C-alpha positions as CSV (number, residue, x, y, z in Angstrom):
1,M,-9.5,2.4,-20.1
2,K,-10.0,0.5,-16.8
3,N,-8.0,1.2,-13.9
4,V,-7.6,-0.3,-10.5
5,F,-9.9,2.7,-9.0
6,F,-12.7,2.1,-11.5
7,V,-13.1,-1.6,-11.3
8,A,-15.6,-2.6,-8.6
9,A,-14.8,-5.8,-6.8
10,L,-16.5,-8.9,-7.8
11,F,-17.5,-9.2,-4.0
12,L,-19.7,-6.2,-4.4
13,G,-21.5,-7.3,-7.4
14,A,-25.1,-8.9,-7.4
15,A,-25.7,-12.7,-6.7
16,F,-26.8,-15.3,-8.9
17,F,-30.3,-15.7,-8.0
18,S,-32.4,-12.7,-7.8
19,V,-34.5,-14.0,-5.0
20,S,-33.2,-14.8,-1.4
21,C,-30.5,-17.7,-1.6
22,S,-32.5,-19.8,0.5
23,K,-35.0,-20.0,-2.6
24,V,-32.7,-22.4,-4.8
25,P,-34.0,-24.2,-7.8
26,E,-35.3,-27.7,-6.8
27,M,-32.0,-29.7,-7.4
28,S,-30.1,-31.2,-4.7
29,L,-26.5,-29.6,-4.2
30,E,-24.9,-32.6,-6.0
31,E,-27.1,-31.7,-9.1
32,I,-26.4,-28.1,-9.0
33,E,-22.8,-28.8,-8.6
34,A,-22.9,-30.9,-11.7
35,Y,-24.9,-28.2,-13.6
36,T,-22.5,-25.4,-12.6
37,Q,-19.2,-27.4,-13.4
38,N,-20.6,-28.0,-16.9
39,L,-21.3,-24.2,-17.0
40,D,-18.0,-23.3,-16.1
41,L,-16.5,-25.6,-18.6
42,Q,-18.9,-23.9,-21.2
43,L,-17.8,-20.3,-20.1
44,T,-14.2,-21.1,-19.9
45,Q,-14.4,-22.6,-23.6
46,N,-16.1,-19.5,-24.8
47,T,-13.6,-17.0,-23.4
48,I,-9.9,-16.3,-23.5
49,S,-7.3,-17.2,-20.8
50,K,-4.5,-14.7,-21.2
51,P,-2.5,-13.9,-18.4
52,W,0.4,-11.4,-18.4
53,T,3.6,-13.0,-18.6
54,G,6.1,-10.3,-19.0
55,G,7.9,-9.1,-22.0
56,E,7.7,-6.4,-24.4
57,L,4.4,-5.0,-26.0
58,K,3.8,-4.4,-29.5
59,P,4.2,-0.8,-30.7
60,G,0.8,0.8,-31.3
61,K,-0.8,3.7,-32.9
62,V,-2.0,7.1,-31.3
63,G,-5.7,7.7,-31.5
64,G,-9.3,7.1,-30.2
65,I,-11.2,8.0,-27.5
66,W,-12.4,5.4,-24.7
67,Y,-15.6,5.8,-23.2
68,D,-16.3,4.3,-19.6
69,T,-18.0,4.7,-16.2
70,I,-17.3,5.7,-12.6
71,L,-19.6,5.4,-9.7
72,S,-19.1,8.5,-7.9
73,D,-17.6,12.0,-8.4
74,P,-14.3,13.0,-7.0
75,K,-13.9,14.9,-3.9
76,T,-11.0,16.7,-4.6
77,F,-8.1,16.9,-7.1
78,N,-5.4,17.4,-4.1
79,Q,-3.4,14.3,-3.5
80,L,-3.3,14.7,0.4
81,I,-7.0,14.9,0.8
82,A,-7.5,12.0,-1.7
83,Q,-5.6,9.8,0.5
84,R,-9.1,9.6,2.5
85,D,-11.6,9.1,-0.5
86,G,-11.5,6.0,-2.7
87,S,-13.1,7.9,-5.6
88,S,-10.8,10.6,-5.6
89,V,-7.3,8.8,-5.2
90,G,-7.1,6.9,-8.6
91,I,-8.2,9.9,-10.3
92,V,-5.4,12.1,-9.0
93,S,-3.1,9.1,-9.3
94,M,-3.6,9.1,-13.0
95,T,-1.7,12.5,-13.2
96,L,1.3,11.2,-11.1
97,D,3.7,8.1,-11.2
98,A,5.3,5.8,-8.7
99,L,9.0,5.3,-8.1
100,V,9.4,1.7,-9.2
101,D,6.8,-0.8,-10.2
102,Y,6.3,-4.5,-8.8
103,D,5.5,-7.2,-11.5
104,A,3.3,-9.7,-9.4
105,T,3.8,-12.3,-12.2
106,L,7.6,-12.1,-12.4
107,R,7.9,-11.5,-8.5
108,E,10.3,-8.6,-9.1
109,W,10.6,-4.8,-8.6
110,K,11.2,-2.6,-11.8
111,P,12.2,0.8,-12.1
112,Q,9.6,3.3,-13.1
113,V,10.2,7.1,-12.8
114,A,13.6,6.5,-10.9
115,F,16.4,3.8,-11.0
116,Y,17.7,2.3,-7.9
117,E,20.2,1.0,-6.1
118,I,20.3,-0.7,-2.6
119,E,23.2,-0.6,-0.3
120,T,23.6,-2.4,2.8
121,D,26.2,-2.3,5.7
122,E,26.2,-5.3,7.8
123,I,28.2,-4.0,10.2
124,A,26.3,-1.2,11.1
125,N,23.1,-2.9,10.4
126,T,21.8,-0.1,8.0
127,L,20.2,-0.1,4.5
128,T,20.4,3.1,1.9
129,I,18.2,3.0,-1.3
130,H,20.1,5.3,-3.8
131,F,17.3,6.8,-6.3
132,T,18.3,8.4,-9.4
133,I,15.4,10.2,-11.4
134,R,14.6,9.8,-14.9
135,D,16.1,13.1,-17.3
136,D,13.0,12.9,-19.4
137,Y,10.5,13.3,-16.3
138,Y,8.6,16.6,-16.3
139,W,5.7,18.4,-14.7
140,T,3.7,19.8,-17.8
141,W,0.2,21.5,-18.2
142,Y,-2.5,20.8,-20.7
143,N,-2.2,22.7,-23.9
144,S,1.2,24.3,-22.6
145,D,4.6,24.0,-23.9
146,E,6.0,24.6,-20.3
147,K,8.1,22.2,-18.9
148,V,9.4,22.0,-15.4
149,P,11.9,19.1,-14.5
150,V,10.6,16.6,-11.9
151,T,13.6,17.0,-9.1
152,A,14.5,15.3,-6.1
153,D,12.6,18.1,-3.9
154,D,9.1,16.8,-5.3
155,F,9.8,13.4,-3.5
156,V,11.9,14.8,-0.4
157,F,9.5,17.4,0.2
158,W,6.5,15.4,0.1
159,Y,8.0,12.7,2.5
160,N,9.4,15.1,4.9
161,E,7.2,17.9,4.8
162,I,3.7,16.4,3.9
163,D,3.7,12.6,5.1
164,G,6.1,13.1,7.7
165,D,4.5,16.3,9.4
166,P,1.9,15.2,12.0
167,A,-0.1,18.2,11.3
168,F,-1.2,16.6,8.1
169,A,-2.4,13.4,9.5
170,S,-1.2,11.7,6.4
171,S,-1.7,7.8,5.9
172,G,1.9,7.8,5.0
173,Y,3.2,9.0,8.5
174,G,3.3,5.6,10.3
175,S,5.3,3.9,7.6
176,Q,8.2,6.0,8.0
177,W,9.1,4.4,11.4
178,I,10.5,1.0,11.9
179,L,10.9,-0.9,15.1
180,M,14.6,-1.5,16.3
181,E,15.9,-4.5,18.0
182,D,16.0,-2.8,21.7
183,G,12.1,-2.0,21.0
184,S,12.3,1.7,20.1
185,E,11.2,3.4,17.0
186,A,13.5,4.8,14.4
187,H,12.8,7.0,11.6
188,I,13.6,6.3,7.9
189,D,15.2,9.5,6.6
190,C,14.7,10.8,2.9
191,N,17.6,13.1,1.9
192,K,18.3,15.0,-1.2
193,I,21.6,14.5,-2.9
194,D,21.0,17.0,-5.8
195,D,18.3,17.5,-8.1
196,K,18.2,14.4,-9.7
197,H,19.4,12.2,-6.6
198,F,17.9,11.3,-3.1
199,D,18.5,8.6,-0.7
200,F,16.1,6.8,1.7
201,V,18.2,5.9,4.9
202,F,17.0,2.7,7.0
203,P,18.2,2.7,10.7
204,R,17.9,-1.0,10.2
205,I,18.2,-3.6,7.4
206,V,14.8,-4.5,6.1
207,A,13.5,-7.3,3.9
208,D,11.3,-5.3,1.8
209,P,12.8,-1.7,1.5
210,L,11.2,-0.5,-1.8
211,L,7.7,-1.6,-0.4
212,A,8.3,0.9,2.2
213,T,9.4,3.8,0.2
214,N,7.6,3.4,-3.1
215,M,5.7,6.7,-3.3
216,E,4.3,9.1,-5.7
217,L,5.5,12.9,-5.5
218,C,4.0,16.4,-5.3
219,P,4.9,19.6,-7.5
220,S,6.9,21.0,-4.6
221,F,7.2,24.3,-6.3
222,I,3.2,24.6,-5.8
223,F,3.1,23.0,-2.4
224,G,5.9,24.4,-0.6
225,P,4.6,28.2,-1.0
226,A,1.5,27.1,0.1
227,K,2.8,25.5,3.1
228,E,5.0,28.2,4.0
229,K,2.2,30.6,3.6
230,G,-0.9,28.7,5.2
231,G,0.6,25.5,6.9
232,A,-1.6,22.6,6.5
233,E,-4.6,24.5,5.7
234,G,-2.8,26.2,2.9
235,V,-1.9,22.8,1.4
236,K,-5.5,21.4,1.6
237,A,-6.8,24.4,0.0
238,L,-5.0,23.5,-3.3
239,F,-6.5,21.7,-6.2
240,S,-10.1,21.8,-5.2
241,V,-12.8,20.1,-7.6
242,D,-14.1,23.9,-8.1
243,K,-10.7,24.5,-9.9
244,D,-10.3,24.2,-13.6
245,P,-8.8,20.7,-13.8
246,K,-6.9,22.0,-17.0
247,T,-4.8,24.4,-14.7
248,L,-3.4,21.4,-12.8
249,P,0.1,20.0,-13.6
250,S,0.9,16.5,-14.6
251,C,3.9,14.1,-14.5
252,G,1.7,11.1,-15.2
253,K,0.0,9.3,-18.4
254,W,-3.1,12.0,-18.3
255,Y,-4.3,15.5,-17.8
256,I,-7.6,15.8,-16.2
257,T,-9.1,18.3,-18.9
258,E,-12.9,18.6,-17.6
259,Y,-15.1,17.7,-14.9
260,V,-19.0,18.4,-14.7
261,P,-20.3,17.3,-11.5
262,A,-22.7,14.1,-11.6
263,Q,-21.9,14.0,-15.2
264,R,-18.6,13.2,-16.6
265,L,-14.8,13.2,-16.0
266,V,-12.4,13.6,-19.0
267,F,-8.8,12.7,-19.0
268,T,-6.3,13.6,-21.9
269,R,-3.1,12.1,-23.1
270,N,-0.1,13.5,-21.9
271,P,2.5,13.7,-25.1
272,N,5.2,14.4,-22.9
273,Y,5.0,11.4,-20.5
274,W,8.4,9.5,-20.3
275,K,7.1,6.2,-21.3
276,K,7.7,5.3,-24.9
277,D,7.5,2.2,-27.3
278,S,10.2,1.1,-29.5
279,N,9.1,3.4,-32.3
280,G,9.4,6.3,-30.1
281,N,5.8,6.9,-29.4
282,T,4.5,8.2,-26.1
283,I,2.4,5.7,-24.2
284,P,-0.6,5.6,-23.8
285,Y,-2.1,5.7,-27.0
286,I,-5.6,6.7,-26.5
287,E,-6.1,10.4,-26.9
288,Q,-8.9,10.8,-24.5
289,E,-10.5,8.9,-21.9
290,I,-14.0,9.9,-21.0
291,Y,-15.8,8.7,-17.9
292,Q,-19.6,8.9,-17.3
293,I,-20.6,9.2,-13.5
294,V,-23.2,6.7,-13.1
295,G,-23.9,6.2,-9.4
296,D,-24.6,2.5,-9.8
297,T,-23.4,-0.9,-11.3
298,N,-26.6,-1.7,-13.0
299,T,-26.3,1.4,-15.2
300,D,-22.8,0.4,-15.7
301,Y,-23.7,-2.9,-17.7
302,L,-26.5,-1.3,-19.4
303,L,-24.3,1.1,-20.9
304,F,-21.8,-1.4,-21.9
305,K,-24.7,-3.7,-23.7
306,Q,-25.7,-0.6,-25.6
307,G,-22.3,-0.3,-26.9
308,Q,-21.4,3.0,-25.0
309,T,-18.5,1.9,-23.0
310,E,-15.6,-0.1,-24.0
311,S,-15.2,-2.8,-21.4
312,Y,-16.8,-4.3,-18.5
313,S,-16.3,-6.9,-15.9
314,P,-19.5,-8.5,-15.1
315,S,-21.1,-9.8,-11.7
316,P,-21.8,-13.5,-11.1
317,E,-25.4,-13.4,-12.5
318,Q,-24.3,-11.5,-15.6
319,V,-21.5,-13.8,-16.7
320,S,-23.5,-16.1,-18.7
321,D,-25.4,-13.4,-20.7
322,F,-22.2,-11.2,-20.8
323,V,-20.3,-14.3,-22.7
324,E,-23.1,-15.6,-24.9
325,N,-23.6,-12.2,-26.3
326,Q,-20.2,-11.3,-27.0
327,K,-20.5,-12.5,-30.7
328,E,-18.3,-10.1,-33.1
329,D,-18.8,-7.1,-30.7
330,Y,-16.6,-7.7,-27.9
331,T,-13.9,-10.4,-26.7
332,V,-14.3,-11.9,-23.0
333,F,-11.0,-12.9,-21.2
334,N,-11.3,-14.9,-17.9
335,A,-9.1,-15.1,-14.9
336,E,-8.6,-18.0,-12.0
337,G,-9.3,-17.4,-8.3
338,S,-8.7,-13.8,-7.2
339,M,-5.7,-12.9,-5.0
340,G,-7.9,-11.4,-2.4
341,S,-10.9,-12.4,-0.5
342,S,-13.4,-10.7,1.8
343,M,-13.4,-12.1,5.2
344,W,-15.8,-12.5,8.4
345,S,-14.6,-11.2,11.6
346,F,-15.4,-10.5,15.4
347,N,-15.5,-7.7,17.6
348,Q,-13.1,-8.5,20.5
349,N,-12.6,-5.0,21.5
350,P,-12.9,-4.7,25.6
351,Q,-15.1,-1.5,24.9
352,N,-17.8,-4.4,24.7
353,K,-16.8,-6.4,27.3
354,D,-20.1,-6.0,29.5
355,K,-22.0,-7.2,26.3
356,P,-22.3,-11.3,26.0
357,F,-21.0,-11.4,22.7
358,Y,-17.4,-10.3,23.7
359,N,-17.1,-13.4,25.9
360,W,-18.1,-15.3,23.1
361,F,-15.8,-13.7,20.5
362,T,-12.9,-13.8,22.6
363,K,-13.1,-17.8,22.7
364,K,-10.9,-19.3,19.8
365,E,-13.3,-22.5,19.9
366,F,-16.3,-20.0,19.0
367,R,-14.6,-18.7,16.1
368,Q,-13.3,-22.0,14.8
369,A,-17.1,-23.2,15.1
370,M,-18.1,-20.3,13.0
371,S,-15.6,-21.4,10.3
372,C,-17.2,-25.0,10.5
373,L,-20.6,-23.5,9.9
374,L,-19.6,-21.4,6.8
375,N,-20.6,-23.6,3.9
376,R,-18.2,-22.3,1.4
377,E,-19.2,-25.0,-1.2
378,R,-23.0,-23.7,-0.9
379,I,-21.8,-20.4,-1.4
380,A,-20.2,-21.2,-4.5
381,I,-22.7,-22.9,-6.0
382,Q,-25.7,-20.6,-5.1
383,T,-24.1,-17.4,-5.1
384,Y,-21.2,-17.5,-7.6
385,R,-22.9,-20.1,-10.2
386,G,-19.8,-22.4,-9.2
387,L,-17.3,-19.6,-10.5
388,A,-15.5,-19.2,-7.1
389,Q,-13.3,-21.3,-4.9
390,P,-13.4,-21.5,-1.1
391,K,-10.1,-19.4,0.2
392,Y,-8.4,-21.9,2.8
393,S,-4.8,-20.1,2.6
394,F,-3.6,-16.8,4.4
395,F,-1.4,-15.7,2.0
396,P,-2.2,-15.6,-2.1
397,E,-0.2,-17.9,-4.3
398,A,1.6,-14.6,-5.6
399,N,3.2,-14.2,-2.3
400,P,6.7,-15.4,-2.1
401,Y,6.1,-16.8,1.1
402,Y,2.8,-18.8,0.1
403,N,3.1,-22.3,1.3
404,P,0.3,-24.7,-0.2
405,E,0.7,-27.0,2.7
406,I,-0.7,-24.3,5.5
407,T,-4.3,-24.3,4.9
408,L,-7.4,-23.9,7.3
409,K,-8.3,-26.8,9.3
410,Y,-11.7,-25.7,10.3
411,K,-13.8,-26.4,6.8
412,Y,-17.3,-26.7,6.8
413,N,-18.4,-29.3,9.5
414,P,-21.6,-28.8,11.6
415,D,-20.7,-31.9,13.9
416,Q,-17.2,-30.3,14.8
417,A,-18.7,-26.9,15.0
418,E,-21.1,-28.1,17.6
419,K,-18.2,-30.1,19.2
420,L,-16.1,-27.0,19.5
421,L,-18.9,-24.9,20.9
422,A,-19.5,-27.6,23.7
423,Q,-15.6,-27.2,24.4
424,A,-16.1,-23.5,24.9
425,R,-18.9,-24.2,27.6
426,F,-21.7,-23.4,25.5
427,I,-24.8,-25.4,26.1
428,K,-27.7,-26.4,23.9
429,K,-31.0,-26.7,25.1
430,D,-34.1,-27.5,23.2
431,G,-32.3,-27.1,19.9
432,T,-30.7,-23.8,20.9
433,W,-27.4,-22.7,22.2
434,Y,-26.7,-20.7,25.3
435,D,-23.6,-19.3,27.1
436,E,-22.9,-20.3,30.7
437,R,-25.0,-17.3,31.7
438,N,-27.9,-18.6,29.9
439,N,-27.6,-16.0,26.9
440,K,-29.2,-17.1,23.9
441,L,-26.3,-17.5,21.3
442,E,-27.5,-14.8,19.0
443,F,-25.4,-11.8,17.3
444,D,-25.5,-9.6,14.3
445,L,-23.4,-9.9,10.9
446,T,-23.0,-6.5,9.3
447,I,-22.5,-6.0,5.8
448,S,-22.1,-3.0,3.4
449,S,-25.6,-2.1,2.0
450,G,-26.1,-2.6,-1.9
451,G,-23.8,-5.7,-2.3
452,T,-26.1,-8.7,-3.3
453,V,-23.4,-11.1,-3.1
454,A,-22.6,-10.1,0.3
455,N,-26.0,-10.4,1.4
456,D,-26.6,-13.8,-0.1
457,M,-23.3,-15.0,1.5
458,A,-24.6,-13.7,4.9
459,Q,-27.9,-15.1,4.3
460,I,-26.2,-18.7,3.9
461,V,-24.3,-18.1,7.1
462,A,-27.6,-17.4,8.9
463,D,-29.3,-20.4,7.5
464,E,-26.4,-22.5,8.2
465,C,-26.3,-21.5,11.9
466,A,-29.7,-21.7,12.4
467,K,-29.6,-25.2,11.4
468,I,-27.8,-25.9,14.7
469,G,-29.7,-23.5,17.1
470,I,-27.7,-20.2,16.3
471,T,-29.4,-17.0,15.4
472,V,-27.5,-14.5,13.2
473,N,-29.1,-11.3,12.2
474,V,-28.0,-9.7,9.2
475,R,-27.7,-6.0,9.1
476,Q,-27.1,-4.1,6.0
477,I,-25.4,-0.3,6.6
478,D,-24.0,2.4,4.3
479,F,-20.3,1.9,3.7
480,Q,-18.9,5.1,5.3
481,K,-20.9,4.0,8.3
482,L,-19.3,0.9,8.3
483,V,-15.9,2.3,8.1
484,E,-16.8,4.4,11.0
485,M,-17.7,1.7,13.2
486,L,-14.4,-0.4,12.3
487,T,-12.4,2.7,13.1
488,A,-13.9,4.9,15.4
489,T,-17.1,3.5,17.4
490,Y,-16.2,0.1,17.4
491,D,-19.8,-0.7,18.0
492,W,-20.2,-3.9,15.8
493,Q,-20.5,-7.4,16.4
494,S,-19.4,-9.5,13.5
495,I,-18.7,-8.2,9.8
496,F,-18.1,-9.2,6.3
497,I,-15.0,-6.9,5.1
498,G,-12.3,-7.0,2.2
499,L,-9.0,-5.7,3.0
500,G,-7.4,-6.4,-0.3
501,S,-4.5,-9.1,-0.5
502,N,-1.2,-9.3,1.2
503,M,1.1,-9.9,-1.9
504,F,4.0,-9.2,0.3
505,P,4.1,-10.8,4.0
506,S,5.1,-7.5,5.5
507,Q,2.0,-5.6,3.7
508,G,-1.0,-5.0,6.2
509,S,1.1,-3.2,8.8
510,N,-1.9,-1.4,10.1
511,V,-4.1,-4.7,10.3
512,W,-2.0,-7.7,11.4
513,P,0.2,-6.2,14.3
514,S,-1.9,-5.5,17.5
515,D,-1.0,-1.9,17.5
516,G,-2.6,-1.3,14.1
517,N,-5.5,1.3,13.5
518,L,-7.1,-1.4,11.5
519,H,-6.5,-4.5,13.5
520,L,-10.0,-5.6,13.0
521,W,-11.2,-7.3,16.0
522,Y,-9.2,-5.2,18.7
523,P,-7.3,-2.0,17.2
524,L,-4.6,0.2,18.7
525,Q,-3.7,-2.2,21.5
526,E,-1.1,-0.7,23.8
527,T,0.1,-4.0,24.5
528,P,-0.9,-7.5,22.6
529,A,-4.2,-8.5,24.6
530,T,-3.3,-12.5,24.0
531,D,-0.4,-14.5,23.8
532,W,-1.0,-15.6,20.4
533,E,-1.4,-12.0,19.2
534,A,1.9,-11.1,21.0
535,R,3.6,-14.0,19.3
536,V,2.2,-12.7,15.7
537,D,3.6,-9.2,16.8
538,Y,6.8,-10.9,17.1
539,L,6.9,-13.0,14.0
540,Y,5.7,-10.1,11.8
541,N,8.6,-7.9,13.3
542,E,11.1,-10.6,12.8
543,G,10.0,-11.6,9.2
544,C,10.1,-7.8,8.2
545,Y,13.9,-7.7,9.2
546,T,14.9,-11.1,7.9
547,I,16.5,-11.1,4.5
548,D,17.5,-14.6,4.3
549,H,14.6,-16.4,2.5
550,D,14.9,-19.9,4.2
551,K,14.9,-18.3,7.5
552,A,12.2,-15.8,6.5
553,K,10.2,-18.8,5.4
554,E,10.1,-20.3,9.0
555,I,9.1,-17.2,10.2
556,W,6.1,-16.7,7.9
557,D,5.1,-20.2,7.9
558,E,4.4,-20.0,11.7
559,Y,2.7,-16.6,11.1
560,Q,0.3,-18.0,8.7
561,E,-0.4,-21.2,11.0
562,I,-1.5,-19.0,14.0
563,I,-3.8,-17.0,12.2
564,L,-5.4,-19.6,10.5
565,E,-5.7,-21.6,13.8
566,Q,-6.8,-18.6,15.8
567,C,-9.4,-17.5,13.4
568,P,-9.5,-13.7,14.3
569,V,-10.4,-13.4,10.4
570,I,-12.1,-16.2,8.5
571,Y,-11.8,-15.7,4.5
572,L,-14.6,-16.7,2.4
573,M,-14.3,-16.9,-1.4
574,R,-11.9,-16.3,-4.5
575,S,-14.0,-15.7,-7.5
576,K,-13.4,-16.4,-10.6
577,S,-13.7,-13.2,-13.0
578,F,-14.3,-12.2,-16.5
579,F,-13.3,-9.0,-18.4
580,G,-14.7,-7.8,-21.8
581,I,-13.3,-5.5,-24.2
582,R,-14.7,-4.0,-27.6
583,N,-13.3,-5.4,-30.6
584,K,-12.5,-2.3,-32.3
585,W,-9.5,-2.3,-29.9
586,D,-6.4,-4.4,-31.2
587,L,-6.1,-7.3,-28.4
588,T,-2.5,-7.9,-29.0
589,N,-1.5,-5.9,-25.9
590,V,-4.6,-7.0,-23.7
591,Y,-4.0,-9.1,-21.0
592,Y,-6.1,-10.3,-18.0
593,D,-5.4,-12.0,-14.8
594,N,-6.2,-11.7,-11.1
595,K,-2.7,-10.6,-10.2
596,N,-2.3,-7.7,-12.3
597,G,-6.0,-7.1,-13.5
598,A,-6.9,-5.8,-16.9
599,V,-3.3,-4.9,-18.7
600,L,-4.4,-2.1,-20.9
601,E,-1.6,0.5,-20.9
602,S,-0.8,-0.1,-24.4
603,V,-4.0,-0.8,-26.0
604,Y,-4.8,1.1,-29.4
605,L,-7.4,0.9,-32.1
606,R,-7.4,-1.4,-34.7
607,D,-8.0,0.8,-37.8
608,V,-6.0,4.0,-36.8
609,K,-4.6,5.5,-39.9
């Protein structure tokens, strides 16, 4: 079964053309556009649009094995260490569960492993979330009758003693603090009431308290003694990949029952999981999921074509072949433009203030000009076969404060780009642009290696810039090195990167406020470097604490307008996506859209007796 952590982003797939994007068919852009529009119509007619709309799912039958792939080995089965490794965190999460769940389609929170009640005190300006854990929620072990009830200790210990202890350097530490009206920081406390009840107490009323507190848990009866005996190192030593995974406890849908490095990872259904259908059968219905560790996406597609895996999401150049060959073997679903988008950003860190590019990148007219040189229509046609749309908004449509009237002004327009460069005191001589100090306008565009779509988009950017006399050098580097450059060394110039989508306006607390550690263009600012960043900080803070929707809308509208005007990041494309699943699975409970991905939790075999 596909899960979020296993599905490669379309941005990382291969491009339409197997050669450089500059070598296009001998057709005009208008002819290519007409061709791709017709192709898009054909593809849409031969696939199914079935977005999730909410409601009850049909009861299924238990049985079957789901075969699939993952690209890399887990580094750990310890959820603390897994926070730092994308290939591990999703694997570990399959044995856990969250307090609540958010339905992006219905735009509402739902209880998951705990019921909740939100209480506000307008006079004291405080807020409390009262959580009550389900009675039928247990820690269990594979092939064992032992059951240990999940208690408030499992949540409170993780929040206070793991996430809340600086010694663990947990990614959750920063989210436990909120900014008060006087500028000081105050802690969100997590207090145990009894075994089944615990509270989160906010020192200030906030707009999205469930977003700030939704968390997984740990077996405190294992993690607690480990910390008491060995401190942080004692906790980190738990649940290594050398450990027999069958000995790991689970309170989620799955047990990890086998791991063979570089070969396979096996999950087995947890029959003790709390979620059940209307017939009393535990969900999920699939007995086992077997993931082959393949190392690359080409192997992933080959295995699907050979009938060895159950589902697949094709990259742009695979779509036509993927749709045309479905026949009776599999069914393809389609989904409109993705909620997220990769973005183009420019390094404004004063660590580089002695380098010419720093003076260029800190001018908003330069950044606006680069947006005007981003030929999104050409990218859509040449790289995505027309199966993508430019992203001109800041928030996605699913965000409650998305405003269709607030869009980017700086769309593809080379003439406007040159006017903006001139306004910023750049000078064009003999067809080449220079700055005031006679430095040639030339800079690097860094992308993650292995992503052909990213490379082709970058080559289009370089080509469009070259047309007006700017040199852009495309540099491919390993993704981990790229992350190091963004978070530690800061020795990059411009970059393509994807950071997900802001389904809530207050998401991205480490990106959009100026003191965030992933405030791409200049992270960890002690004070805002610019007036506009100071204003964004203020609006972000005000929006987080404004409950009245109309008042909050005014705040978030201005927030979006500033970022789209200043262009510290320039969004690229919203790709259309496709998903195929074998017809041996009953498709009644299968849904697909770009808000929720592939909804497969209740999928079951057609012919289970």
